[in-house]
VMD Tcl script that draws the C-alpha trace (Angstrom):
set ca {
  {-15.22 -2.12 42.08}
  {-17.93 0.52 42.13}
  {-18.54 1.98 38.69}
  {-19.85 5.54 38.63}
  {-22.26 6.84 36.02}
  {-21.74 10.25 34.46}
  {-24.15 12.14 32.26}
  {-23.37 12.97 28.66}
  {-23.13 16.76 29.28}
  {-20.59 16.08 32.03}
  {-18.60 13.77 29.74}
  {-18.50 16.51 27.10}
  {-17.17 19.03 29.61}
  {-14.55 16.58 30.87}
  {-13.38 15.95 27.30}
  {-13.28 19.67 26.49}
  {-11.37 20.50 29.66}
  {-8.82 17.79 28.87}
  {-8.32 19.38 25.46}
  {-7.79 22.87 26.87}
  {-11.14 24.42 26.00}
  {-12.17 25.20 29.59}
  {-9.39 27.75 30.09}
  {-9.44 31.46 29.39}
  {-7.47 32.42 26.31}
  {-4.30 34.43 26.92}
  {-4.29 38.08 25.94}
  {-1.26 37.45 23.77}
  {0.44 34.20 22.84}
  {4.15 33.70 23.41}
  {6.55 30.80 22.89}
  {5.81 29.49 26.39}
  {2.23 28.65 25.40}
  {3.29 26.26 22.64}
  {4.76 23.45 24.77}
  {1.77 23.65 27.12}
  {-0.69 23.04 24.29}
  {1.47 20.46 22.53}
  {2.07 18.44 25.70}
  {-1.57 18.68 26.73}
  {-2.73 17.27 23.40}
  {0.21 14.89 22.94}
  {0.54 15.71 19.24}
  {-0.61 17.89 16.37}
  {-1.63 15.98 13.24}
  {0.05 17.02 9.98}
  {-1.83 17.12 6.70}
  {-0.83 18.52 3.31}
  {-4.18 20.19 2.54}
  {-3.71 23.96 2.61}
  {-7.13 25.20 1.58}
  {-7.28 27.35 4.75}
  {-3.99 26.73 6.57}
  {-1.85 23.70 7.34}
  {-3.59 21.43 9.85}
  {-0.80 21.53 12.46}
  {-1.18 25.30 12.89}
  {-4.85 25.06 13.87}
  {-4.90 23.34 17.31}
  {-2.97 26.24 18.89}
  {-5.25 28.81 17.26}
  {-8.41 26.97 18.31}
  {-7.29 26.97 21.96}
  {-5.28 30.18 22.39}
  {-6.53 32.46 19.63}
  {-4.30 34.26 17.12}
  {-0.59 33.61 17.41}
  {2.44 34.07 15.14}
  {2.81 30.78 13.26}
  {6.55 31.51 13.16}
  {6.57 30.50 16.84}
  {5.66 26.97 15.82}
  {8.01 26.94 12.84}
  {10.97 28.02 14.94}
  {10.16 25.64 17.79}
  {10.28 22.74 15.35}
  {13.39 23.73 13.41}
  {15.74 25.56 15.78}
  {17.36 24.78 19.11}
  {16.08 24.32 21.69}
  {13.59 22.18 19.77}
  {10.22 21.56 21.35}
  {8.86 19.05 18.88}
  {9.64 16.52 16.14}
  {7.82 14.74 13.33}
  {6.95 11.07 13.26}
  {4.11 8.65 12.60}
  {1.82 8.66 15.64}
  {-1.82 9.47 14.84}
  {-0.90 9.52 11.15}
  {1.90 12.03 10.40}
  {2.28 14.10 13.56}
  {4.21 16.73 15.46}
  {5.06 15.51 18.94}
  {6.94 16.83 21.99}
  {10.62 15.89 21.68}
  {10.55 14.03 24.98}
  {8.08 11.51 23.48}
  {10.64 10.28 20.92}
  {11.93 7.40 23.12}
  {8.36 6.14 23.46}
  {8.15 5.60 19.70}
  {11.45 3.80 19.19}
  {9.62 0.46 19.25}
  {7.71 1.58 16.15}
  {10.99 2.59 14.49}
  {12.47 -0.83 15.32}
  {9.43 -2.56 13.80}
  {9.80 -0.49 10.64}
  {13.42 -1.61 10.30}
  {12.09 -5.18 10.36}
  {9.46 -4.38 7.71}
  {6.56 -4.35 10.18}
  {4.06 -1.60 10.84}
  {4.58 0.16 7.50}
  {2.63 -0.16 4.30}
  {3.55 -3.04 2.02}
  {5.06 -1.06 -0.86}
  {7.56 0.69 1.41}
  {8.36 -2.52 3.30}
  {9.12 -4.26 0.00}
  {11.29 -1.34 -1.10}
  {13.19 -1.58 2.19}
  {14.00 -5.22 1.49}
  {14.79 -4.98 -2.20}
  {16.70 -1.68 -2.25}
  {18.69 -1.85 0.99}
  {22.01 -1.02 -0.71}
  {20.50 2.09 -2.26}
  {18.90 3.05 1.07}
  {22.31 2.80 2.76}
  {23.81 5.08 0.11}
  {21.07 7.64 0.68}
  {21.65 7.46 4.43}
  {25.35 8.09 3.86}
  {24.48 11.14 1.76}
  {22.27 12.54 4.53}
  {25.00 11.88 7.09}
  {27.53 13.67 4.89}
  {25.50 16.54 3.45}
  {22.28 16.87 5.50}
  {19.81 18.36 5.87}
  {18.58 17.25 2.43}
  {15.31 17.00 0.54}
  {14.45 14.19 -1.85}
  {15.21 16.49 -4.78}
  {18.71 17.07 -3.39}
  {19.62 13.42 -4.04}
  {21.13 13.65 -7.52}
  {19.68 11.58 -10.33}
  {16.57 10.45 -8.53}
  {13.88 12.96 -9.35}
  {10.47 11.33 -9.63}
  {7.12 12.51 -10.88}
  {4.99 14.50 -8.47}
  {2.37 12.80 -6.32}
  {2.33 10.44 -3.34}
  {2.16 7.27 -5.42}
  {4.77 8.44 -7.93}
  {7.64 8.85 -5.50}
  {11.18 8.66 -6.77}
  {13.55 6.03 -5.41}
  {15.18 8.78 -3.35}
  {11.89 9.72 -1.74}
  {11.12 6.07 -0.99}
  {14.54 5.62 0.60}
  {14.18 8.75 2.70}
  {10.71 7.76 3.86}
  {11.88 4.25 4.79}
  {14.75 5.77 6.77}
  {12.31 8.19 8.41}
  {9.96 5.38 9.46}
  {12.97 3.44 10.74}
  {14.14 6.38 12.87}
  {17.53 6.50 11.13}
  {16.78 10.02 9.90}
  {14.26 12.61 11.02}
  {12.75 15.87 9.82}
  {15.14 18.78 10.25}
  {12.70 21.40 8.93}
  {10.20 22.05 6.15}
  {10.85 23.95 2.93}
  {8.67 26.67 1.35}
  {6.51 24.05 -0.39}
  {6.22 22.00 2.82}
  {8.85 19.55 1.57}
  {10.69 17.73 4.32}
  {14.37 18.40 4.90}
  {15.88 15.27 6.42}
  {18.85 14.95 8.75}
  {20.25 12.38 11.16}
  {18.82 12.36 14.71}
  {22.17 13.28 16.30}
  {22.03 16.70 14.62}
  {18.35 17.32 15.39}
  {17.39 16.03 18.85}
  {18.61 17.50 22.13}
  {21.28 15.45 23.86}
  {18.91 14.72 26.75}
  {16.52 12.97 24.34}
  {19.26 11.08 22.51}
  {20.65 9.80 25.81}
  {17.30 8.73 27.24}
  {17.26 4.93 27.55}
  {14.86 3.16 25.24}
  {11.94 1.78 27.28}
  {10.66 -1.72 26.76}
  {7.81 -1.72 24.22}
  {5.14 -2.60 26.79}
  {6.22 0.35 28.97}
  {6.25 2.70 25.97}
  {2.74 1.55 25.02}
  {1.55 2.15 28.57}
  {2.96 5.68 28.64}
  {1.49 6.53 25.25}
  {-1.91 5.33 26.43}
  {-1.68 7.49 29.54}
  {-0.82 10.52 27.38}
  {-3.90 9.72 25.31}
  {-6.06 9.33 28.41}
  {-4.95 12.69 29.80}
  {-5.64 14.34 26.45}
  {-9.12 12.82 26.17}
  {-10.30 12.95 29.78}
  {-12.91 10.24 29.29}
  {-12.83 7.69 26.49}
  {-13.46 4.11 25.48}
  {-10.70 1.54 25.11}
  {-10.94 1.91 21.34}
  {-10.64 5.69 21.58}
  {-7.50 5.40 23.68}
  {-5.69 2.97 21.42}
  {-6.58 5.02 18.32}
  {-4.88 8.16 19.64}
  {-1.42 6.78 18.82}
  {-2.68 4.14 16.40}
  {-1.91 1.17 18.66}
  {-3.34 -2.23 17.81}
  {-5.89 -3.86 20.16}
  {-3.38 -6.62 20.92}
  {-0.82 -4.03 22.00}
  {-3.16 -1.63 23.79}
  {-5.80 -3.51 25.73}
  {-3.54 -5.35 28.17}
  {-1.81 -2.06 29.01}
  {-5.18 -0.35 29.50}
  {-6.15 -3.11 31.94}
  {-2.94 -2.41 33.86}
  {-3.73 1.31 34.01}
  {-7.16 0.46 35.42}
  {-5.65 -1.91 37.96}
  {-3.16 0.77 39.04}
  {-5.90 3.39 39.45}
  {-4.70 5.61 36.60}
  {-7.94 4.95 34.72}
  {-11.32 4.55 36.38}
  {-14.17 2.66 34.71}
  {-17.32 4.73 34.30}
  {-20.67 4.40 32.59}
  {-21.37 7.31 30.28}
  {-24.98 8.09 29.47}
  {-25.80 6.80 26.00}
  {-22.47 5.08 25.34}
  {-22.78 1.43 24.37}
  {-19.17 0.76 25.46}
  {-17.76 1.30 28.97}
  {-15.91 4.55 29.54}
  {-12.54 5.13 31.18}
  {-11.89 8.32 33.14}
  {-8.36 9.54 33.80}
  {-7.81 10.02 37.53}
  {-6.66 13.65 37.03}
  {-9.48 14.64 34.69}
  {-11.13 17.97 35.45}
  {-14.92 18.12 35.70}
  {-15.92 21.77 35.11}
  {-19.51 22.80 35.68}
  {-19.43 24.96 32.59}
  {-17.34 25.42 29.44}
  {-17.49 28.73 27.58}
  {-15.55 27.78 24.48}
  {-15.82 29.44 21.08}
  {-13.60 27.83 18.46}
  {-13.42 26.71 14.86}
  {-11.98 23.20 14.67}
  {-9.93 21.94 11.74}
  {-10.92 18.49 10.45}
  {-7.76 17.01 12.00}
  {-8.14 18.53 15.46}
  {-7.56 15.92 18.22}
  {-10.98 16.66 19.70}
  {-12.77 15.48 16.56}
  {-10.48 13.19 14.56}
  {-12.13 10.03 15.96}
  {-15.52 10.45 14.26}
  {-17.42 7.83 16.28}
  {-16.37 9.56 19.52}
  {-17.63 12.88 18.14}
  {-21.04 11.27 17.61}
  {-21.06 9.77 21.11}
  {-20.03 13.02 22.82}
  {-21.80 15.64 20.74}
  {-24.48 13.84 18.71}
  {-22.69 15.32 15.70}
  {-22.09 13.14 12.63}
  {-18.97 14.45 10.95}
  {-17.18 13.19 7.85}
  {-14.37 14.68 5.77}
  {-15.66 15.00 2.21}
  {-12.45 15.94 0.38}
  {-12.52 12.71 -1.60}
  {-16.28 12.78 -2.17}
  {-17.35 13.98 -5.66}
  {-18.53 17.60 -5.43}
  {-22.10 16.78 -6.42}
  {-22.36 14.20 -3.61}
  {-20.96 16.34 -0.78}
  {-23.42 17.04 1.97}
  {-21.63 19.88 3.75}
  {-18.59 20.88 1.66}
  {-14.97 20.24 0.78}
  {-13.12 21.28 3.98}
  {-15.61 21.76 6.78}
  {-14.78 23.24 10.19}
  {-17.16 22.36 13.04}
  {-17.86 25.35 15.29}
  {-17.63 24.72 19.03}
  {-19.74 27.04 21.18}
  {-19.97 26.40 24.90}
  {-19.88 22.62 25.18}
  {-21.66 21.84 21.90}
  {-20.78 21.62 18.22}
  {-23.36 24.03 16.84}
  {-22.46 24.70 13.19}
  {-20.46 23.53 10.17}
  {-18.50 25.94 7.97}
  {-16.92 25.06 4.62}
  {-13.96 27.44 4.44}
  {-11.41 28.53 1.88}
  {-8.66 31.13 2.25}
  {-8.58 33.07 -1.01}
  {-5.11 34.50 -0.54}
  {-5.02 36.33 -3.86}
  {-8.21 38.26 -3.08}
  {-7.35 38.38 0.67}
  {-10.75 36.94 1.57}
  {-11.83 34.13 3.88}
  {-14.66 32.53 1.91}
  {-17.52 30.74 3.62}
  {-18.49 28.41 0.80}
  {-21.24 26.78 2.82}
  {-22.59 26.92 6.36}
  {-25.29 25.18 8.34}
  {-26.57 25.50 11.88}
  {-26.97 22.55 14.26}
  {-28.26 24.52 17.21}
  {-31.64 25.86 18.35}
  {-30.29 29.40 18.94}
  {-29.31 30.55 15.44}
  {-28.97 34.26 16.29}
  {-26.44 33.75 19.07}
  {-24.63 31.12 17.03}
  {-24.42 33.45 14.01}
  {-23.04 36.32 16.11}
  {-20.41 34.17 17.83}
  {-19.47 32.43 14.59}
  {-19.04 35.82 12.89}
  {-16.60 36.80 15.66}
  {-14.68 33.54 15.23}
  {-14.48 33.92 11.46}
  {-13.28 37.52 11.71}
  {-10.66 36.41 14.23}
  {-9.49 33.65 11.88}
  {-9.36 35.98 8.86}
  {-7.23 38.46 10.77}
  {-4.89 35.70 11.94}
  {-4.49 34.45 8.37}
  {-3.69 37.96 7.12}
  {-6.96 38.24 5.17}
  {-8.97 41.44 4.96}
  {-12.54 40.21 5.12}
  {-14.97 37.32 5.45}
  {-17.37 36.67 2.60}
  {-20.37 34.35 2.91}
  {-21.40 32.87 -0.40}
  {-25.18 32.78 -0.64}
  {-26.51 29.25 -0.42}
  {-30.14 30.00 0.25}
  {-30.54 28.89 3.85}
  {-31.72 31.13 6.67}
  {-28.61 30.63 8.74}
  {-26.24 31.80 5.98}
  {-28.31 35.00 5.76}
  {-28.11 35.46 9.52}
  {-24.35 34.93 9.42}
  {-23.97 37.43 6.58}
  {-25.87 40.03 8.62}
  {-23.76 39.33 11.70}
  {-20.53 39.76 9.73}
  {-21.80 42.98 8.15}
  {-22.80 44.33 11.58}
  {-19.36 43.50 12.89}
  {-17.74 45.35 10.00}
  {-19.92 48.43 10.57}
  {-19.10 48.49 14.29}
  {-15.32 48.42 13.73}
}
mol new
graphics top color blue
foreach p $ca { graphics top sphere $p radius 0.5 }
foreach p [lrange $ca 0 end-1] q [lrange $ca 1 end] { graphics top cylinder $p $q radius 0.2 }
display resetview
């Protein structure tokens, strides 16, 4: 087999095209754009941090520009549903038609495999209680954990009540699913028969090896070019599960081995990957965006070392609490630590640094992106907190010039 070599700039453009960054943004975003983006990416990661906006709202915004977030809320809570929640790349929103491909994971959870030890132990020791909770959901759903009488626990992930543990075990096991989310982002659970379209419920369950293969192909389409490790990480598959299926995809011509300039590991190119000559993207990327969630791949593609510093003590943070990389063209050119101050109606730039050699253009384009984000979030202005570096001063001037020109 002849193995082609592709340059790093070409690999970046392939990856960006696969993620939807090589396309022109629509003038206005409608409901029809949502399934296109969701199916292209395969999933939106969910995270509870709301310092700017919930993580699952951002991938659409980064690729299409401003859109009514109610479009996503309705598509995930009303018929005809476009998506559902489950554990994929961590907690995720996925296209409804992918649900059969994850039933193997649900079956493993019912056997106490593939879930963290505390919940697996709870599933064994409290099965009678779990069955009672399931009966309550069947009878009264949709329900939240606080709707299960007598089982209110302290707040916090590791202080769950018995009701919350039971509901989460049932969720992992696929015996219940998310119906919708409450005002405080609390899950409302219901049984699958009342949530999923009939076509999904009646889809035969594929054999696990076939489901793994299809998930890996979804990942390969979404990434364009990737290593074996990158591909298996997309849906959190183990090496033992993933690598034999990847070999099959190579043998069948779905994936083509390539050498990527500077990559120590071999690359795999999806046969339908686009190879644009140029990418003219301009986008702020949330920390959980599919383009950047695998940090080692970000370094290989962009030469950009990126770490989430939420759990790092403030005095030890290098770039900030919740940092958005800024994509310009086919490079990651800046980092912006953002906070939506909803009370003051201000998008605060708590820190910013430039990675690029063209700071003036970067500042102007970043100012446009920040103003666009502030407007989308319903905020009135962008405020750059002085941090003493030249680029923050350039960005402040660019934002002020934008305000004057309005």
